[in-house]
PDB file as gemmi writes it, atoms N, CA and C in Angstrom:
CRYST1    1.000    1.000    1.000  90.00  90.00  90.00 P 1                      
ATOM      1  N   UNK A   1     -35.693   4.935  -0.385  1.00  0.00           N  
ATOM      2  CA  UNK A   1     -35.968   5.038   0.884  1.00  0.00           C  
ATOM      3  C   UNK A   1     -34.860   5.295   1.726  1.00  0.00           C  
ATOM      4  N   UNK A   2     -34.758   5.823   2.390  1.00  0.00           N  
ATOM      5  CA  UNK A   2     -33.497   5.976   2.822  1.00  0.00           C  
ATOM      6  C   UNK A   2     -33.305   6.637   4.605  1.00  0.00           C  
ATOM      7  N   UNK A   3     -32.751   5.755   5.034  1.00  0.00           N  
ATOM      8  CA  UNK A   3     -32.657   5.728   6.505  1.00  0.00           C  
ATOM      9  C   UNK A   3     -32.247   6.856   7.187  1.00  0.00           C  
ATOM     10  N   UNK A   4     -32.192   7.668   8.267  1.00  0.00           N  
ATOM     11  CA  UNK A   4     -31.037   8.525   8.885  1.00  0.00           C  
ATOM     12  C   UNK A   4     -30.224   8.354   9.313  1.00  0.00           C  
ATOM     13  N   UNK A   5     -30.190   6.954   9.468  1.00  0.00           N  
ATOM     14  CA  UNK A   5     -28.766   6.310  10.228  1.00  0.00           C  
ATOM     15  C   UNK A   5     -27.428   5.371   8.856  1.00  0.00           C  
ATOM     16  N   UNK A   6     -28.501   5.793   7.773  1.00  0.00           N  
ATOM     17  CA  UNK A   6     -27.391   4.904   6.734  1.00  0.00           C  
ATOM     18  C   UNK A   6     -26.383   6.235   6.128  1.00  0.00           C  
ATOM     19  N   UNK A   7     -25.379   6.201   5.942  1.00  0.00           N  
ATOM     20  CA  UNK A   7     -24.419   6.979   5.841  1.00  0.00           C  
ATOM     21  C   UNK A   7     -24.474   7.265   3.872  1.00  0.00           C  
ATOM     22  N   UNK A   8     -24.261   8.388   3.526  1.00  0.00           N  
ATOM     23  CA  UNK A   8     -24.219   8.625   2.161  1.00  0.00           C  
ATOM     24  C   UNK A   8     -23.131   8.161   1.553  1.00  0.00           C  
ATOM     25  N   UNK A   9     -23.098   7.681   0.041  1.00  0.00           N  
ATOM     26  CA  UNK A   9     -22.715   6.852  -0.674  1.00  0.00           C  
ATOM     27  C   UNK A   9     -21.623   8.210  -0.913  1.00  0.00           C  
ATOM     28  N   UNK A  10     -20.010   7.796  -0.877  1.00  0.00           N  
ATOM     29  CA  UNK A  10     -19.039   9.345  -1.144  1.00  0.00           C  
ATOM     30  C   UNK A  10     -19.507   9.224  -2.924  1.00  0.00           C  
ATOM     31  N   UNK A  11     -18.668  10.593  -3.367  1.00  0.00           N  
ATOM     32  CA  UNK A  11     -19.312  11.014  -4.507  1.00  0.00           C  
ATOM     33  C   UNK A  11     -18.148  10.292  -5.426  1.00  0.00           C  
ATOM     34  N   UNK A  12     -17.122  10.120  -4.883  1.00  0.00           N  
ATOM     35  CA  UNK A  12     -15.638   9.618  -5.504  1.00  0.00           C  
ATOM     36  C   UNK A  12     -15.013   8.366  -4.842  1.00  0.00           C  
ATOM     37  N   UNK A  13     -14.714   7.433  -5.311  1.00  0.00           N  
ATOM     38  CA  UNK A  13     -14.729   6.116  -4.280  1.00  0.00           C  
ATOM     39  C   UNK A  13     -12.747   6.261  -5.128  1.00  0.00           C  
ATOM     40  N   UNK A  14     -12.034   6.714  -4.071  1.00  0.00           N  
ATOM     41  CA  UNK A  14     -10.790   6.192  -4.259  1.00  0.00           C  
ATOM     42  C   UNK A  14     -10.072   5.152  -4.900  1.00  0.00           C  
ATOM     43  N   UNK A  15      -8.732   5.241  -5.960  1.00  0.00           N  
ATOM     44  CA  UNK A  15      -8.723   3.121  -6.409  1.00  0.00           C  
ATOM     45  C   UNK A  15      -8.172   2.861  -5.316  1.00  0.00           C  
ATOM     46  N   UNK A  16      -8.422   1.664  -4.850  1.00  0.00           N  
ATOM     47  CA  UNK A  16      -7.963   1.018  -3.361  1.00  0.00           C  
ATOM     48  C   UNK A  16      -5.986   0.589  -3.707  1.00  0.00           C  
ATOM     49  N   UNK A  17      -5.988   0.514  -4.959  1.00  0.00           N  
ATOM     50  CA  UNK A  17      -4.400   0.241  -5.337  1.00  0.00           C  
ATOM     51  C   UNK A  17      -4.021   1.311  -5.525  1.00  0.00           C  
ATOM     52  N   UNK A  18      -4.636   2.493  -5.694  1.00  0.00           N  
ATOM     53  CA  UNK A  18      -3.635   3.710  -6.073  1.00  0.00           C  
ATOM     54  C   UNK A  18      -2.650   4.252  -5.076  1.00  0.00           C  
ATOM     55  N   UNK A  19      -2.331   3.902  -3.736  1.00  0.00           N  
ATOM     56  CA  UNK A  19      -1.417   4.009  -2.647  1.00  0.00           C  
ATOM     57  C   UNK A  19      -0.400   2.823  -3.482  1.00  0.00           C  
ATOM     58  N   UNK A  20      -0.458   2.207  -3.665  1.00  0.00           N  
ATOM     59  CA  UNK A  20       0.724   1.500  -4.424  1.00  0.00           C  
ATOM     60  C   UNK A  20       1.196   1.725  -5.273  1.00  0.00           C  
ATOM     61  N   UNK A  21       0.804   1.925  -6.353  1.00  0.00           N  
ATOM     62  CA  UNK A  21       1.425   2.696  -7.673  1.00  0.00           C  
ATOM     63  C   UNK A  21       2.335   3.967  -6.872  1.00  0.00           C  
ATOM     64  N   UNK A  22       1.947   4.613  -5.875  1.00  0.00           N  
ATOM     65  CA  UNK A  22       2.449   5.630  -5.635  1.00  0.00           C  
ATOM     66  C   UNK A  22       3.898   5.850  -4.560  1.00  0.00           C  
ATOM     67  N   UNK A  23       3.828   3.906  -3.973  1.00  0.00           N  
ATOM     68  CA  UNK A  23       4.889   3.765  -2.977  1.00  0.00           C  
ATOM     69  C   UNK A  23       5.834   3.097  -3.899  1.00  0.00           C  
ATOM     70  N   UNK A  24       5.622   2.234  -4.991  1.00  0.00           N  
ATOM     71  CA  UNK A  24       6.899   1.768  -5.746  1.00  0.00           C  
ATOM     72  C   UNK A  24       7.358   3.462  -7.018  1.00  0.00           C  
ATOM     73  N   UNK A  25       6.492   4.404  -7.126  1.00  0.00           N  
ATOM     74  CA  UNK A  25       7.007   5.465  -7.484  1.00  0.00           C  
ATOM     75  C   UNK A  25       8.049   5.824  -6.547  1.00  0.00           C  
ATOM     76  N   UNK A  26       7.647   5.963  -5.297  1.00  0.00           N  
ATOM     77  CA  UNK A  26       8.315   6.339  -4.263  1.00  0.00           C  
ATOM     78  C   UNK A  26      10.298   5.663  -4.137  1.00  0.00           C  
ATOM     79  N   UNK A  27       9.785   3.909  -4.052  1.00  0.00           N  
ATOM     80  CA  UNK A  27      10.640   3.408  -4.045  1.00  0.00           C  
ATOM     81  C   UNK A  27      12.044   4.086  -5.236  1.00  0.00           C  
ATOM     82  N   UNK A  28      11.230   3.506  -6.392  1.00  0.00           N  
ATOM     83  CA  UNK A  28      12.190   3.964  -7.680  1.00  0.00           C  
ATOM     84  C   UNK A  28      12.747   5.603  -7.565  1.00  0.00           C  
ATOM     85  N   UNK A  29      12.381   6.587  -6.849  1.00  0.00           N  
ATOM     86  CA  UNK A  29      12.723   7.731  -7.038  1.00  0.00           C  
ATOM     87  C   UNK A  29      13.603   7.858  -6.152  1.00  0.00           C  
ATOM     88  N   UNK A  30      14.143   7.142  -5.125  1.00  0.00           N  
ATOM     89  CA  UNK A  30      14.838   6.708  -4.189  1.00  0.00           C  
ATOM     90  C   UNK A  30      16.567   5.695  -4.706  1.00  0.00           C  
ATOM     91  N   UNK A  31      15.931   5.589  -5.235  1.00  0.00           N  
ATOM     92  CA  UNK A  31      17.301   4.730  -6.053  1.00  0.00           C  
ATOM     93  C   UNK A  31      18.465   5.973  -7.208  1.00  0.00           C  
ATOM     94  N   UNK A  32      19.324   5.548  -7.214  1.00  0.00           N  
ATOM     95  CA  UNK A  32      20.341   6.249  -7.778  1.00  0.00           C  
ATOM     96  C   UNK A  32      19.928   6.600  -9.445  1.00  0.00           C  
ATOM     97  N   UNK A  33      20.149   7.670  -9.471  1.00  0.00           N  
ATOM     98  CA  UNK A  33      20.385   7.814 -10.992  1.00  0.00           C  
ATOM     99  C   UNK A  33      20.411   6.661 -12.357  1.00  0.00           C  
ATOM    100  N   UNK A  34      21.675   6.124 -11.609  1.00  0.00           N  
ATOM    101  CA  UNK A  34      22.471   5.126 -12.684  1.00  0.00           C  
ATOM    102  C   UNK A  34      21.199   3.693 -12.470  1.00  0.00           C  
ATOM    103  N   UNK A  35      20.815   3.681 -11.723  1.00  0.00           N  
ATOM    104  CA  UNK A  35      20.349   2.503 -11.635  1.00  0.00           C  
ATOM    105  C   UNK A  35      18.655   2.477 -12.535  1.00  0.00           C  
ATOM    106  N   UNK A  36      18.460   4.146 -12.473  1.00  0.00           N  
ATOM    107  CA  UNK A  36      16.999   4.687 -12.976  1.00  0.00           C  
ATOM    108  C   UNK A  36      17.061   4.143 -14.897  1.00  0.00           C  
ATOM    109  N   UNK A  37      18.091   4.422 -15.086  1.00  0.00           N  
ATOM    110  CA  UNK A  37      18.152   4.004 -16.772  1.00  0.00           C  
ATOM    111  C   UNK A  37      18.129   2.769 -16.838  1.00  0.00           C  
ATOM    112  N   UNK A  38      17.345   2.555 -17.801  1.00  0.00           N  
ATOM    113  CA  UNK A  38      17.177   1.046 -18.123  1.00  0.00           C  
ATOM    114  C   UNK A  38      17.955   0.327 -18.770  1.00  0.00           C  
ATOM    115  N   UNK A  39      18.786  -1.088 -18.178  1.00  0.00           N  
ATOM    116  CA  UNK A  39      19.618  -1.977 -18.025  1.00  0.00           C  
ATOM    117  C   UNK A  39      19.268  -2.958 -19.544  1.00  0.00           C  
ATOM    118  N   UNK A  40      20.586  -2.837 -19.966  1.00  0.00           N  
ATOM    119  CA  UNK A  40      20.293  -3.889 -21.708  1.00  0.00           C  
ATOM    120  C   UNK A  40      20.560  -5.276 -20.925  1.00  0.00           C  
ATOM    121  N   UNK A  41      21.143  -5.474 -19.569  1.00  0.00           N  
ATOM    122  CA  UNK A  41      21.412  -6.706 -18.890  1.00  0.00           C  
ATOM    123  C   UNK A  41      19.910  -7.376 -18.450  1.00  0.00           C  
ATOM    124  N   UNK A  42      19.688  -8.766 -19.267  1.00  0.00           N  
ATOM    125  CA  UNK A  42      18.203  -9.118 -18.239  1.00  0.00           C  
ATOM    126  C   UNK A  42      18.027  -9.071 -16.651  1.00  0.00           C  
ATOM    127  N   UNK A  43      19.153  -9.693 -16.375  1.00  0.00           N  
ATOM    128  CA  UNK A  43      19.693 -10.020 -14.692  1.00  0.00           C  
ATOM    129  C   UNK A  43      19.498  -8.858 -13.998  1.00  0.00           C  
ATOM    130  N   UNK A  44      19.888  -7.817 -14.368  1.00  0.00           N  
ATOM    131  CA  UNK A  44      20.271  -6.378 -13.466  1.00  0.00           C  
ATOM    132  C   UNK A  44      18.707  -5.638 -13.539  1.00  0.00           C  
ATOM    133  N   UNK A  45      17.973  -5.868 -14.804  1.00  0.00           N  
ATOM    134  CA  UNK A  45      16.496  -5.503 -14.781  1.00  0.00           C  
ATOM    135  C   UNK A  45      15.325  -6.371 -13.628  1.00  0.00           C  
ATOM    136  N   UNK A  46      15.725  -7.540 -13.793  1.00  0.00           N  
ATOM    137  CA  UNK A  46      14.696  -8.740 -13.000  1.00  0.00           C  
ATOM    138  C   UNK A  46      15.352  -8.283 -11.411  1.00  0.00           C  
ATOM    139  N   UNK A  47      16.672  -8.408 -11.173  1.00  0.00           N  
ATOM    140  CA  UNK A  47      17.144  -8.089  -9.568  1.00  0.00           C  
ATOM    141  C   UNK A  47      16.194  -6.734  -9.576  1.00  0.00           C  
ATOM    142  N   UNK A  48      16.382  -5.555 -10.400  1.00  0.00           N  
ATOM    143  CA  UNK A  48      15.741  -4.245  -9.681  1.00  0.00           C  
ATOM    144  C   UNK A  48      14.048  -4.601  -9.439  1.00  0.00           C  
ATOM    145  N   UNK A  49      13.635  -5.298 -10.167  1.00  0.00           N  
ATOM    146  CA  UNK A  49      12.282  -5.716 -10.051  1.00  0.00           C  
ATOM    147  C   UNK A  49      12.077  -6.607  -8.962  1.00  0.00           C  
ATOM    148  N   UNK A  50      12.697  -7.472  -8.647  1.00  0.00           N  
ATOM    149  CA  UNK A  50      12.527  -8.241  -7.794  1.00  0.00           C  
ATOM    150  C   UNK A  50      12.666  -7.327  -6.025  1.00  0.00           C  
ATOM    151  N   UNK A  51      13.410  -6.379  -6.244  1.00  0.00           N  
ATOM    152  CA  UNK A  51      13.910  -5.278  -5.225  1.00  0.00           C  
ATOM    153  C   UNK A  51      12.334  -4.435  -5.192  1.00  0.00           C  
ATOM    154  N   UNK A  52      12.124  -4.240  -6.265  1.00  0.00           N  
ATOM    155  CA  UNK A  52      11.020  -3.282  -5.921  1.00  0.00           C  
ATOM    156  C   UNK A  52       9.778  -4.179  -5.492  1.00  0.00           C  
ATOM    157  N   UNK A  53       9.715  -5.480  -5.754  1.00  0.00           N  
ATOM    158  CA  UNK A  53       8.529  -6.033  -5.063  1.00  0.00           C  
ATOM    159  C   UNK A  53       9.171  -6.066  -3.301  1.00  0.00           C  
ATOM    160  N   UNK A  54      10.027  -7.135  -3.041  1.00  0.00           N  
ATOM    161  CA  UNK A  54      10.333  -7.102  -1.671  1.00  0.00           C  
ATOM    162  C   UNK A  54       9.636  -5.883  -0.922  1.00  0.00           C  
ATOM    163  N   UNK A  55      10.127  -4.298  -1.675  1.00  0.00           N  
ATOM    164  CA  UNK A  55       9.909  -3.326  -0.501  1.00  0.00           C  
ATOM    165  C   UNK A  55       8.190  -3.270  -0.599  1.00  0.00           C  
ATOM    166  N   UNK A  56       7.539  -3.414  -1.694  1.00  0.00           N  
ATOM    167  CA  UNK A  56       6.442  -2.771  -1.823  1.00  0.00           C  
ATOM    168  C   UNK A  56       5.111  -3.991  -1.316  1.00  0.00           C  
ATOM    169  N   UNK A  57       5.891  -5.181  -1.100  1.00  0.00           N  
ATOM    170  CA  UNK A  57       5.352  -6.247   0.054  1.00  0.00           C  
ATOM    171  C   UNK A  57       5.453  -5.689   1.415  1.00  0.00           C  
ATOM    172  N   UNK A  58       6.430  -5.463   1.645  1.00  0.00           N  
ATOM    173  CA  UNK A  58       6.958  -4.656   3.555  1.00  0.00           C  
ATOM    174  C   UNK A  58       6.044  -3.949   3.504  1.00  0.00           C  
ATOM    175  N   UNK A  59       5.892  -2.752   2.662  1.00  0.00           N  
ATOM    176  CA  UNK A  59       5.016  -1.700   2.819  1.00  0.00           C  
ATOM    177  C   UNK A  59       3.246  -2.593   2.998  1.00  0.00           C  
ATOM    178  N   UNK A  60       3.265  -3.287   2.494  1.00  0.00           N  
ATOM    179  CA  UNK A  60       1.927  -3.975   2.664  1.00  0.00           C  
ATOM    180  C   UNK A  60       1.525  -4.379   3.611  1.00  0.00           C  
ATOM    181  N   UNK A  61       2.857  -4.729   4.099  1.00  0.00           N  
ATOM    182  CA  UNK A  61       2.849  -6.261   5.218  1.00  0.00           C  
ATOM    183  C   UNK A  61       2.285  -5.285   6.675  1.00  0.00           C  
ATOM    184  N   UNK A  62       3.351  -3.308   6.514  1.00  0.00           N  
ATOM    185  CA  UNK A  62       3.615  -2.780   7.459  1.00  0.00           C  
ATOM    186  C   UNK A  62       1.980  -2.362   7.401  1.00  0.00           C  
ATOM    187  N   UNK A  63       1.112  -1.887   6.279  1.00  0.00           N  
ATOM    188  CA  UNK A  63      -0.007  -1.510   6.112  1.00  0.00           C  
ATOM    189  C   UNK A  63      -0.880  -2.430   6.957  1.00  0.00           C  
ATOM    190  N   UNK A  64      -1.072  -3.854   6.742  1.00  0.00           N  
ATOM    191  CA  UNK A  64      -2.081  -4.841   7.000  1.00  0.00           C  
ATOM    192  C   UNK A  64      -1.844  -4.991   8.503  1.00  0.00           C  
ATOM    193  N   UNK A  65      -0.599  -4.833   9.134  1.00  0.00           N  
ATOM    194  CA  UNK A  65      -0.612  -5.354  10.472  1.00  0.00           C  
ATOM    195  C   UNK A  65      -1.050  -3.769  11.424  1.00  0.00           C  
ATOM    196  N   UNK A  66      -0.682  -2.359  10.748  1.00  0.00           N  
ATOM    197  CA  UNK A  66      -1.230  -1.567  11.036  1.00  0.00           C  
ATOM    198  C   UNK A  66      -2.920  -1.177  10.899  1.00  0.00           C  
ATOM    199  N   UNK A  67      -3.595  -1.736   9.809  1.00  0.00           N  
ATOM    200  CA  UNK A  67      -4.852  -1.921   9.680  1.00  0.00           C  
ATOM    201  C   UNK A  67      -5.197  -3.194  11.331  1.00  0.00           C  
ATOM    202  N   UNK A  68      -4.978  -4.147  11.220  1.00  0.00           N  
ATOM    203  CA  UNK A  68      -4.875  -5.023  11.932  1.00  0.00           C  
ATOM    204  C   UNK A  68      -4.962  -4.727  13.821  1.00  0.00           C  
ATOM    205  N   UNK A  69      -3.811  -4.191  13.717  1.00  0.00           N  
ATOM    206  CA  UNK A  69      -3.732  -3.394  15.079  1.00  0.00           C  
ATOM    207  C   UNK A  69      -4.657  -2.680  15.807  1.00  0.00           C  
ATOM    208  N   UNK A  70      -5.430  -1.952  14.614  1.00  0.00           N  
ATOM    209  CA  UNK A  70      -6.213  -0.415  15.247  1.00  0.00           C  
ATOM    210  C   UNK A  70      -7.535  -1.228  14.997  1.00  0.00           C  
ATOM    211  N   UNK A  71      -7.963  -2.426  14.319  1.00  0.00           N  
ATOM    212  CA  UNK A  71      -9.119  -3.065  14.190  1.00  0.00           C  
ATOM    213  C   UNK A  71      -9.534  -3.811  15.897  1.00  0.00           C  
ATOM    214  N   UNK A  72      -8.244  -4.716  15.789  1.00  0.00           N  
ATOM    215  CA  UNK A  72      -8.260  -5.372  17.498  1.00  0.00           C  
ATOM    216  C   UNK A  72      -8.158  -4.345  18.324  1.00  0.00           C  
ATOM    217  N   UNK A  73      -7.369  -3.204  18.427  1.00  0.00           N  
ATOM    218  CA  UNK A  73      -7.813  -2.043  19.764  1.00  0.00           C  
ATOM    219  C   UNK A  73      -9.246  -1.557  19.496  1.00  0.00           C  
ATOM    220  N   UNK A  74     -10.066  -1.180  18.083  1.00  0.00           N  
ATOM    221  CA  UNK A  74     -11.394  -0.973  18.555  1.00  0.00           C  
ATOM    222  C   UNK A  74     -12.119  -2.061  19.063  1.00  0.00           C  
ATOM    223  N   UNK A  75     -12.047  -3.056  18.265  1.00  0.00           N  
ATOM    224  CA  UNK A  75     -12.764  -3.890  18.902  1.00  0.00           C  
ATOM    225  C   UNK A  75     -12.344  -4.355  20.679  1.00  0.00           C  
ATOM    226  N   UNK A  76     -11.402  -4.263  21.191  1.00  0.00           N  
ATOM    227  CA  UNK A  76     -11.084  -4.549  22.504  1.00  0.00           C  
ATOM    228  C   UNK A  76     -12.062  -3.434  23.374  1.00  0.00           C  
ATOM    229  N   UNK A  77     -11.991  -2.417  22.694  1.00  0.00           N  
ATOM    230  CA  UNK A  77     -12.526  -1.325  23.066  1.00  0.00           C  
ATOM    231  C   UNK A  77     -13.598  -1.257  23.435  1.00  0.00           C  
ATOM    232  N   UNK A  78     -14.599  -2.343  22.293  1.00  0.00           N  
ATOM    233  CA  UNK A  78     -16.034  -2.384  22.505  1.00  0.00           C  
ATOM    234  C   UNK A  78     -16.928  -3.632  23.635  1.00  0.00           C  
ATOM    235  N   UNK A  79     -15.475  -4.312  23.799  1.00  0.00           N  
ATOM    236  CA  UNK A  79     -16.079  -5.842  24.739  1.00  0.00           C  
ATOM    237  C   UNK A  79     -16.367  -4.969  25.983  1.00  0.00           C  
ATOM    238  N   UNK A  80     -17.213  -5.458  26.963  1.00  0.00           N  
ATOM    239  CA  UNK A  80     -17.874  -5.240  27.667  1.00  0.00           C  
ATOM    240  C   UNK A  80     -17.755  -6.471  28.884  1.00  0.00           C  
ATOM    241  N   UNK A  81     -16.780  -6.526  29.382  1.00  0.00           N  
ATOM    242  CA  UNK A  81     -16.643  -7.716  30.686  1.00  0.00           C  
ATOM    243  C   UNK A  81     -17.762  -7.437  31.781  1.00  0.00           C  
TER     244      UNK A  81                                                      
END                                                                             
């Protein structure tokens, strides 16, 4: 039994973490080609990975605060005094 107020389920649900994989790929694509080649030095690879994590974490934080701001703005618009 379906209600006319209920939204139909989307046929395809996008991967919720797919955008993070794309962000990591973009970050790696911006690096010079010399850093893109796999390094034999473990410390250099670890530093590159830590840099990736920092950049992705920054993007996640920005996305979180953008969503939070939008949600609070929407909530503030619904409040009737």
